[in-house]
C-alpha positions in Angstrom: 98.7 -30.5 218.4 101.8 -31.1 216.6 104.8 -32.9 218.5 107.7 -30.4 217.7 106.1 -27.4 219.2 105.3 -29.6 222.4 108.6 -30.9 222.3 110.3 -27.2 222.1 108.0 -26.0 225.1 109.0 -28.9 227.2 112.6 -28.4 226.5 112.7 -24.8 227.1 110.7 -25.1 230.1 113.2 -27.9 231.4 116.2 -25.7 230.8 114.5 -22.7 232.6 113.6 -24.9 235.7 117.1 -26.5 235.6 118.9 -23.1 235.5 116.7 -21.4 238.0 117.5 -24.3 240.5 121.1 -24.2 239.5 121.4 -20.3 240.3 119.4 -20.7 243.7 121.5 -23.6 244.8 125.0 -23.0 243.4 124.9 -19.2 242.4 124.9 -17.4 238.9 128.6 -18.7 238.0 127.0 -22.2 237.6 124.3 -21.2 235.3 123.7 -22.2 231.6 124.5 -18.8 230.4 127.7 -18.6 232.5 129.1 -21.4 230.9 128.1 -20.4 227.4 130.0 -17.1 228.1 133.0 -18.9 229.4 133.3 -21.2 226.7 132.9 -18.3 224.2 136.1 -16.9 225.6 137.9 -20.3 226.1 136.8 -22.0 222.9 136.4 -19.5 220.1 135.2 -22.5 218.0 132.3 -23.0 220.2 131.1 -19.4 219.4 131.7 -19.9 215.8 129.9 -23.3 215.8 126.8 -21.6 217.8 126.7 -18.8 215.3 126.6 -21.1 212.3 124.0 -23.5 213.9 121.7 -20.5 214.7 122.5 -18.6 211.6 121.4 -21.6 209.5 118.5 -22.3 211.7 117.0 -18.9 210.6 118.5 -18.4 207.2 117.9 -21.6 205.5 114.1 -21.2 205.6 112.0 -19.9 202.7 110.4 -17.2 204.6 108.0 -16.2 201.9 106.9 -19.9 201.6 106.5 -20.4 205.3 104.8 -17.2 206.3 103.5 -14.9 203.5 101.6 -17.6 201.7 100.3 -18.8 205.1 99.0 -15.3 205.7 97.5 -14.8 202.2 95.6 -17.9 202.6 94.3 -17.1 206.2 92.9 -13.8 204.8 90.8 -15.6 202.1 88.9 -17.7 204.6 
């Protein structure tokens, strides 16, 4: 198995476990999403930065190359 999917899975799992622990220990106001929402109101550049990062994450890939060709080749097997 490739390293990147494993890393992403472990990262998301760790964040989920941490956030669940924080919510039960300290309440919803200390959760990751609460901080992201507060920072979005307090620091508009944070929101802009997140939008740019996420936008480029999905926009910059050649979808046809990544998926359409992949599925065409899968059907030929």
